[in-house]
Structure formats: C-alpha cells, structure tokens
C-alpha positions in Angstrom: -2.2 8.4 14.1 1.6 7.2 15.6 3.5 10.5 16.0 6.5 8.8 14.1 4.4 8.0 11.3 2.7 11.2 11.4 6.0 13.5 11.5 7.2 11.2 8.5 3.9 11.8 6.4 4.0 16.2 7.5 8.1 16.0 7.4 7.7 14.6 3.4 10.4 12.0 4.6 7.5 9.3 4.1 8.2 9.0 -0.1 12.0 8.2 0.5 10.9 4.8 2.2 8.9 3.9 -0.2 9.6 0.7 -2.5 8.9 -0.8 -5.5 6.6 -2.8 -6.8 4.1 -1.6 -4.0 0.1 -1.4 -4.8 -3.2 1.2 -3.6 -6.2 0.3 -2.5 -8.4 3.1 -3.2 -12.1 4.2 -4.4 -13.3 6.1 -6.5 -16.3 9.2 -5.2 -18.7 6.8 -7.2 -17.2 4.2 -4.3 -16.4 2.0 -7.3 -13.2 -0.2 -6.1 -9.7 -0.3 -7.4 -6.3 -0.8 -7.5 -3.3 0.4 -8.6 0.5 -0.7 -8.3 3.4 0.7 -9.2 7.0 -1.0 -10.7 9.4 1.2 -11.2 11.0 0.8 -14.6 14.5 2.5 -14.2 15.5 5.5 -12.4 13.5 7.7 -14.1 10.1 6.5 -14.8 7.4 4.2 -12.6 4.8 2.1 -14.3 1.2 1.9 -12.9 -1.1 -0.8 -13.4 -4.2 0.8 -12.7 -7.2 -2.6 -12.4 -10.8 -1.3 -12.5 -13.0 -4.0 -10.7 -16.4 -2.7 -11.4 -15.4 -3.7 -14.9 -14.5 -7.0 -13.8 -16.7 -10.5 -15.2 -17.8 -13.0 -13.0 -15.9 -15.3 -15.8 -12.8 -13.5 -16.1 -9.7 -14.0 -14.0 -8.7 -10.8 -13.4 -10.4 -7.4 -13.6 -9.1 -5.2 -16.6 -6.2 -3.0 -16.5 -4.1 0.7 -18.1 -1.5 1.0 -17.8 -0.1 4.4 -17.3 3.3 6.1 -16.9 4.6 8.5 -15.0 7.9 10.1 -14.1 7.9 10.6 -10.2 5.7 9.6 -7.8 4.0 12.8 -7.6 3.0 12.4 -11.6 1.3 9.3 -9.3 -0.4 10.9 -7.1 -2.0 13.7 -9.6 -4.0 10.6 -11.2 -4.9 9.7 -8.2 -7.0 12.5 -7.4 -10.3 12.1 -6.8 -9.5 8.6 -5.4 -10.1 7.3 -1.6 -7.5 6.0 -0.1 -7.8 2.7 2.4 -6.6 4.3 5.8 -3.5 2.8 6.9 -4.0 0.5 10.1 -0.7 0.8 11.7 0.1 -1.2 14.4 0.8 0.5 17.7 2.7 0.1 20.6 0.4 -0.8 24.2 0.7 1.9 26.5 2.5 -0.5 29.2 5.3 -1.5 27.2 7.3 0.7 27.6 8.1 3.2 30.7 10.6 5.3 32.6 11.7 3.0 34.8 11.5 -0.3 32.4 12.2 0.2 29.1 10.6 -2.0 26.4 13.6 -4.9 25.5 15.5 -4.3 22.1 13.9 -7.6 20.6 10.4 -6.6 21.4 11.5 -2.9 20.4 12.4 -4.0 16.9 9.5 -6.2 16.4 7.5 -2.9 16.6 10.0 -0.9 14.7 9.8 -3.1 11.6 6.0 -3.2 12.0 6.1 0.6 11.5 5.9 1.3 8.1 4.7 -2.0 6.7 1.9 -2.8 9.5 0.7 -6.8 9.6 -2.3 -5.0 10.7 -2.7 -3.3 7.2 -1.7 -6.1 5.3 -4.7 -8.3 7.1 -7.3 -5.4 6.3 -6.1 -5.4 2.0 -6.7 -9.0 2.0 -10.5 -8.5 4.1 -10.7 -5.9 1.4 -9.3 -7.5 -1.0 -11.4 -10.9 0.0 -15.0 -9.0 -0.1 -14.4 -7.7 -3.4 -13.3 -11.2 -4.6 -16.8 -12.8 -3.6 -18.5 -9.8 -4.8 -17.1 -10.3 -8.6 -18.0 -13.7 -8.7 -20.9 -13.8 -6.9 -19.9 -16.4 -4.0 -21.7 -17.5 -1.2 -20.1 -19.7 2.8 -22.5 -21.2 4.6 -22.4 -19.3 7.9 -21.2 -21.2 10.2 -22.7 -21.7 14.2 -18.7 -21.8 15.4 -18.0 -18.2 13.3 -19.6 -16.0 16.0 -16.8 -16.5 18.0 -14.7 -16.2 15.3 -12.7 -12.6 14.0 -13.4 -12.0 11.0 -9.9 -12.7 9.6 -10.7 -16.5 11.1 -14.1 -16.3 9.2 -12.2 -15.8 5.7 -9.5 -18.4 6.7 -12.2 -20.9 6.6 -13.9 -19.8 3.6 -10.4 -19.8 1.7 -9.7 -23.4 3.1 -13.7 -24.6 1.7 -12.8 -22.4 -1.9 -9.7 -24.1 -2.1 -11.2 -28.2 -1.8 -14.3 -27.4 -3.6 -13.8 -24.9 -6.5 -10.6 -25.5 -8.1 -11.5 -22.5 -9.9 -11.7 -20.0 -7.7 -8.8 -20.9 -6.1 -6.6 -20.4 -9.3 -8.6 -17.2 -9.5 -8.1 -15.8 -5.8 -4.0 -16.8 -6.6 -3.7 -15.2 -9.8 -5.7 -12.3 -7.3 -3.8 -12.4 -4.7 -0.1 -12.5 -7.0 -1.1 -9.3 -8.6 -3.1 -7.4 -5.7 -1.3 -8.3 -2.1 2.7 -6.9 -3.5 5.2 -7.2 -0.1 4.7 -3.3 0.2 1.8 -1.2 0.8 1.3 2.2 -0.6 -1.4 3.5 1.2 1.1 5.2 4.0 2.9 6.7 1.0 0.3 8.4 -0.3 -1.3 10.0 2.7 -1.9 13.9 2.8 -0.7 15.4 5.5 -3.3 16.7 7.6 -2.6 20.0 7.9 
C-alpha cells in the first residue's frame, strides 16, 4: 500500500475525507455478495441501504434492499462486522516518474494526487465485480470472440456491454439501474479499511 494512504488509515485521518453518498462492495462469510450504499440525511445521521444480491431474482431490476440508520461511521462499521470488504486497488506512481534529480512535473503530480483516494483503477475493479454479479444473476452469456485473447478483461466487458445495449434493451435498462444505484461517485472501501496493526 502507498505510504501516504497507510499513514491516513493508521492515524484515522482518512475518515475526514469520506464523502457521501458512497458505495461499499462486500462479501459475507459465505461469500454472498452485497453492496451497501451510504447517504447522509443531515449532519447527525447516515442512512444505509443494504442490497442483497443473493436474494435477487432474474425478473427484478434490482436486488432486495434493506434500509438502516446509523449516527456515525463507527456504527456503520459495526453493522458491517462479519463482511469482507473489496480490497482497494490504488493507482501507484511509477518509480521512474520522480527522482531527486528530476522531480515530477506539477501536472503529473496533480493527476496522481487526485487519483490517490478516488482511484480510477479501483472504480474499474468495482465495475468488473458488479458486471460479473449482474451476468450471474440474470444468467446472461456472451460468445467469446477470437480477438478476446488479446484484450484486457475491462475491454472484454466493454464489448459485452455494447452488445447488451444493442440486442437486449430490457437488460440494458437493468444494468443502467445497477450502475446508477451501486457505482456511486465515491468509493467507500478505502475509508473502511482496518489498520494493519
């Protein structure tokens, strides 16, 4: 883990940077997948939505949702006990971008610092996770193309999404709802990581 992020997590300062609404991708002890979305009601409360993917039928647009309230992030963490949080995938700075002789230009530094706590790699990882769950729940299959072996997993799902949009409008509408409800602007996983010590 990046030393800057590790410092923020160990000291607890990371909690000052959380922005609501955010989403957390989790699995329980039986590896059943869930998503928790957190929304602020006012300065003293948090409303959480617990989306149960295991209980989702292939006929409904969204999984069942259960609402809970918490007065602070500590209470939210207690409600998530027994769940494994999706590991945070950070965007690291390549070693050759910064040295004592040739410091990194400001515009590159700004790109990496902006991406530190809201990693584009992590957003992509969440989208892959959600897409796999979506395909699994609705029993959707796509033919493997010969050129798939040369594509990244993310490029493959982009092709699958394009095919879904063109040929299965009902499921494309479902996927649009999933993205709107689960891929919120801010990722909550980083803010709920436990300190390793």
